[in-house]
C-alpha angles and dihedrals in degrees: 000000000000116000144186136196120254109267091232088059091045088055093049090050093049092050092048090047090050093050094044107026092168099046123134112257094186095122100029113126145172119162115051124255123229090283091055092044090060092059143039107281139149086230086073118080112260122226090287092052093255123140107212097188135076135176120212117201119249099240111155094165095053105013146357122337104237095226091050092047090047093050091048090052092045092050090049091061089204111190092227093066119097095175145334127214125195137149098351095315135102129200119190134193089214110034112058086340118245095347120127112239131180114275119207103173119139090262109055091198095228093139097049144009118248119215120188119191122216116268096244110104090218088061106034089047094046102116099189115136118275125230104241105140 
């Protein structure tokens, strides 16, 4: 199946790359690997072929700190965000909205921040600029 990244996440990644042009992209990710494909994950293409999750590398020497970026996104309360995971914490727009909770998934997300966009195409493909500064 062909796939593409949600336009809102392309916009976010482009903004991050413009702000930190020399940042490490070592742990960046979009489409899911084999492990993701075996489960329900926003890193897998939805029924329209759109991936609604993205990881941005924790790179405080050359780019954004994952926890700082995650906190800026959380505080923005952007309607496009489904949830954010960073450094063993998760903040959702739907469950206990915008409050950090412990995250105990198999990946603690200490090397990157995970951003999932809402499942509504009008939201995940909304390419307005993000508030990240």
